[in-house]
C-alpha positions in Angstrom: -0.1 -0.1 0.0 1.1 3.7 -0.7 3.1 5.7 1.8 2.3 9.4 1.8 3.6 12.6 3.3 1.5 15.5 3.3 3.3 18.8 3.6 0.5 21.2 4.7 0.8 25.1 4.2 -1.4 25.9 7.4 -2.4 29.2 6.1 -3.7 28.4 2.7 -7.2 29.4 1.7 -7.6 31.2 5.1 -6.2 28.5 7.1 -8.3 25.7 5.4 -5.3 23.4 4.6 -5.3 21.4 7.6 -8.9 21.2 7.6 -9.2 20.1 4.1 -6.7 17.3 4.8 -8.4 15.9 8.0 -11.4 13.9 6.0 -9.2 12.8 3.2 -6.6 11.7 5.7 -9.3 9.4 7.4 -10.2 8.1 4.0 -6.6 7.0 2.9 -5.8 5.6 6.3 -9.0 3.3 6.3 -8.1 2.1 2.8 -4.7 0.9 4.4 -2.2 3.5 3.3 0.3 5.1 5.4 0.1 9.0 5.8 2.5 11.1 7.7 1.6 15.1 8.1 4.3 17.9 8.0 3.4 21.4 8.6 5.4 24.0 6.9 6.2 27.6 8.2 7.6 28.8 4.9 7.8 27.8 1.3 11.5 26.9 1.6 10.6 24.7 4.7 7.8 23.0 2.7 10.4 22.4 -0.2 12.7 20.8 2.2 10.0 18.7 3.9 9.1 17.4 0.5 12.7 16.6 -0.8 13.6 14.6 2.5 10.2 12.9 2.0 11.1 11.9 -1.7 14.5 10.8 -0.4 12.7 8.2 1.6 10.7 6.9 -1.2 7.3 8.5 -0.3 4.5 10.1 -2.2 4.6 13.8 -1.4 1.2 15.3 -1.0 1.2 19.2 -1.4 -1.6 20.7 0.8 -2.6 24.1 -0.2 -2.9 26.5 -3.1 -1.0 27.2 -6.1 2.1 28.6 -4.3 2.9 25.5 -2.4 2.0 23.2 -5.3 4.5 25.0 -7.7 7.1 25.4 -5.0 6.8 21.6 -4.0 6.5 20.7 -7.4 9.6 22.4 -8.4 11.6 21.3 -5.4 10.8 17.7 -6.6 11.3 18.3 -10.3 13.8 15.8 -12.1 14.2 13.7 -8.9 11.4 10.8 -9.9 9.4 11.6 -6.5 5.7 11.2 -7.2 3.6 14.3 -6.3 -0.1 14.5 -5.6 -2.1 17.5 -4.8 -4.8 18.4 -2.3 -6.1 21.6 -3.2 -7.0 24.0 -0.5 -5.7 27.4 -1.6 -7.3 30.4 -3.1 -6.9 29.5 -6.7 -5.9 25.8 -7.1 -5.4 26.3 -10.7 -3.0 23.6 -11.4 -5.4 21.2 -9.6 -8.1 22.3 -11.8 -5.9 21.7 -15.0 -5.5 18.3 -13.9 -9.0 17.9 -13.4 -8.8 16.7 -9.9 -12.2 15.8 -8.1 -13.4 18.3 -5.4 -15.0 15.5 -3.5 -12.7 14.1 -0.8 -13.8 10.3 -1.3 -13.1 10.6 -5.2 -9.7 12.4 -4.5 -8.6 9.8 -2.0 -9.4 6.9 -4.6 -7.5 8.6 -7.1 -4.5 8.9 -4.8 -4.5 5.4 -3.7 -5.1 4.0 -7.3 -3.8 6.2 -10.1 -0.7 5.5 -12.0 1.8 8.4 -12.0 1.9 10.2 -15.0 4.5 12.9 -16.3 3.9 16.4 -16.5 6.0 19.3 -17.9 7.4 21.9 -15.7 8.7 25.6 -16.1 12.2 26.7 -15.4 12.4 30.3 -14.5 15.8 32.3 -14.4 16.2 36.2 -13.7 18.8 38.1 -11.7 16.8 37.6 -8.7 16.1 33.9 -9.1 19.2 32.0 -10.8 17.0 28.9 -11.2 13.4 28.3 -9.9 10.9 25.6 -11.1 7.2 26.1 -11.2 4.2 24.3 -12.8 1.4 26.5 -13.9 2.4 29.9 -15.4 4.8 32.6 -15.5 3.2 36.1 -15.9 4.9 39.6 -16.3 2.6 42.9 -16.3 -0.8 43.9 -14.7 -1.8 40.3 -13.9 1.5 40.0 -11.5 0.1 43.6 -9.9 -3.1 42.0 -9.3 -1.9 38.9 -7.9 0.2 40.8 -5.5 -3.0 42.7 -4.5 -5.0 39.3 -4.2 -2.2 37.9 -2.1 -2.7 40.7 0.7 -6.6 40.8 0.5 -7.9 40.1 4.0 -11.6 40.2 3.5 -12.0 38.5 -0.1 -11.2 35.0 -0.8 -10.8 32.9 -4.0 -11.9 34.4 -7.3 -13.2 37.4 -5.8 -9.7 38.4 -4.3 -8.3 38.1 -7.9 -11.1 40.1 -9.6 -10.7 43.0 -6.9 -7.1 43.0 -7.4 -7.3 43.0 -11.1 -9.9 46.0 -11.0 -7.1 48.0 -8.7 -4.2 47.0 -11.0 -5.8 47.8 -14.1 -6.8 51.7 -12.8 -3.1 52.3 -12.3 -1.6 50.4 -15.0 0.4 52.0 -17.9 1.4 50.0 -21.0 4.7 48.6 -21.1 6.8 48.0 -24.2 8.1 44.3 -24.0 10.7 42.7 -26.1 9.6 38.8 -26.3 11.9 36.2 -27.8 10.1 32.9 -28.3 12.6 30.1 -29.6 15.2 32.7 -30.7 12.5 34.8 -32.6 11.8 38.2 -31.4 8.3 39.7 -31.0 7.7 43.4 -29.9 4.5 44.1 -27.7 3.2 47.0 -26.0 0.6 46.2 -23.7 -0.8 44.6 -20.4 0.8 41.6 -20.1 2.9 38.4 -21.4 1.9 34.9 -19.9 4.1 31.8 -20.5 1.3 29.1 -19.6 1.8 25.4 -19.1 -1.7 25.2 -17.5 -4.6 26.6 -19.0 -5.8 28.3 -16.0 -4.6 31.2 -13.7 -6.0 33.8 -11.4 -8.2 31.4 -9.7 -10.0 29.8 -12.6 -9.4 32.3 -15.6 -8.8 30.4 -18.8 -5.8 32.4 -19.9 -4.5 29.7 -22.2 -7.3 27.4 -23.4 -5.3 25.4 -25.5 -2.3 24.9 -23.1 -1.6 21.3 -22.0 0.6 20.1 -19.2 2.4 17.4 -21.1 2.8 18.6 -24.6 6.4 19.8 -24.1 5.5 23.4 -24.9 4.5 26.7 -23.5 1.4 28.8 -24.7 2.5 32.7 -24.8 -0.5 34.8 -24.5 0.3 38.5 -25.1 -2.5 41.1 -24.3 -1.8 44.5 -26.3 -2.6 47.9 -25.2 -6.3 48.8 -25.3 -8.8 51.2 -23.8 -9.5 50.4 -20.2 -13.0 49.7 -21.0 -12.1 47.0 -23.3 -9.8 45.3 -21.1 -12.4 45.1 -18.4 -14.5 43.1 -21.0 -11.5 41.4 -21.8 -11.1 40.2 -18.1 -14.8 39.0 -18.2 -14.2 36.8 -21.0 -11.2 35.0 -19.5 -13.9 33.1 -17.7 -14.5 31.1 -20.7 -11.4 31.8 -22.9 -13.1 33.7 -25.4 -10.6 36.4 -25.1 -8.2 34.7 -27.4 -10.3 35.5 -30.6 -9.9 39.3 -29.8 -7.5 41.2 -32.2 -5.9 42.4 -29.0 -4.7 39.2 -27.9 -1.9 37.3 -29.7 -1.1 33.2 -28.9 2.4 32.0 -29.8 4.0 28.6 -28.7 7.7 27.6 -27.9 9.9 25.7 -25.4 12.1 29.0 -24.3 11.0 32.5 -23.6 12.6 35.6 -22.9 10.6 38.4 -21.6 12.1 42.0 -21.1 10.5 45.4 -20.9 11.4 49.2 -20.9 10.9 49.6 -17.2 10.8 47.1 -14.1 7.4 45.3 -14.8 6.9 42.8 -12.0 6.3 39.0 -12.9 4.9 36.2 -10.8 4.9 32.5 -11.0 2.4 30.0 -9.6 1.0 32.9 -7.2 4.3 34.1 -5.9 5.4 37.6 -7.0 8.7 39.0 -5.9 10.8 39.9 -8.9 10.9 42.3 -12.0 11.6 41.5 -15.5 13.8 40.5 -17.4 13.1 36.7 -17.1 13.9 33.7 -19.1 11.5 30.8 -19.0 11.9 27.3 -20.4 9.8 24.3 -20.5 11.1 20.8 -18.8 9.2 18.2 -20.7 8.0 15.1 -18.8 9.9 16.3 -15.7 7.7 15.4 -12.8 5.4 12.2 -12.1 2.0 13.3 -10.5 -1.0 11.7 -9.5 -4.1 12.8 -11.7 
């Protein structure tokens, strides 16, 4: 029977990480699985706990949101350790991309019986981060500002915090001039953002890159160019369904390596974490991480 180590972000989703695990843990143990639980006090600590569990041959469960999923996924990339997700955060976008069930019994059954399948990861390099690996997406522009606002929201949760953060970010955003190099080919772009997507979703369920796949060895590069604010608000609404990609203001490229530069220190984020500015280089790492989904 499988042996699991659950690494919990105790503050995820308004402190629901531990509560989410309780029911699931009972189901796993009743089925005969071994489960140990580790509580992290920082992302670096969570990564260290995950690495040590992997070295003991255990399946690691990341309990929380996209930040801990991406952080632990990055720490385990290339090691062969199997990762499972227990979504308990604001966005849970990579779990959504994997179509993980919300029902605890269905999730427990999947974790107990699914065969690991490899997913691609994203390697991120900048002056601040010589090498970071994440799972879902890297985004540079107004969405990084919005994500920063959402991370500091106290009264709103989930999609509401991202939407409020987006409104706040857009009202103060001025278009940036980007230079985007995809697999050696340079593109100029003036606008709101550049997103390198391994997962179709970001920002708590927004379908930023509808055709992105976690196992195709490619990144979908979504660029939203400068437009009147009223049009951008309409476009934000279309992110619910992915209809925005049909607008002339949106351009989608695909590639394996991406360099994003801008005419000013534009912030970028990765899997819910925002702490750096452009330039940044992004590469896909094909079939880099075995996951249960």
